[in-house]
C-alpha positions, 0 to 999 in steps of 0.5 A: 420318275425320270425317263431315260432311253436305253441304247441297244448296247445297254439293253443287250448288256442287261439281257446277257448279264454282261459285266457292265449290266450291274454298272448300268443298273446302278447308273439308272437306278430310279429311272424309268427305262424306255427303248426305241422301236429301232432297238427292238429291231436291232435286238431281233436282228442280232438274235436272228444273225446268231441263229437263236433257238426258241428258248433264247428268242423267248428270253429276248421277247420277255426281256423286251416286254419290261420296257415301254417302247417309243414308236415311230412318229412324225416327230421322230422322223423329223428329228431323224432327218435333222440329225442325219442331215447335220451329221452329214454336213459336219462330215461325220455321218451317223448310222441310221439306227443310231440316228433313229435311236437319238431321234426317239430320245430327242422327240421325248426330251429325255436322255439317252443311256449308251456305252457308245458315246462317240456314236452320238457326239455332235447331236444338238440337244441330246443328253447322253448318260454313260458309264465311265 
């Protein structure tokens, strides 16, 4: 089965039954979805920012349990450093969270599914999957 790392936006679409959820479910059919530790952090940060109650927090925890989580590792950290450094040298800095998510995908040599393609432009070796 082909593994693919899901960006936080895609995970959020799936959780919230966004209109794009169906599009990404079809696009990723037959793939094994993984998420980065950074996506877990971003999802909980968003929930806390929106002051979710116990029921919604429980739904979030249940939703995230369906994904294998790519943990931080030396390989991810080194990849992050290269991504951030290259982006800065190009004059197009990248958000730390996006760089860590991209690094998670690159560390495993798998594509990244995102609806925010422009966040990941110029990252060498990264394959991006996105709905039109």
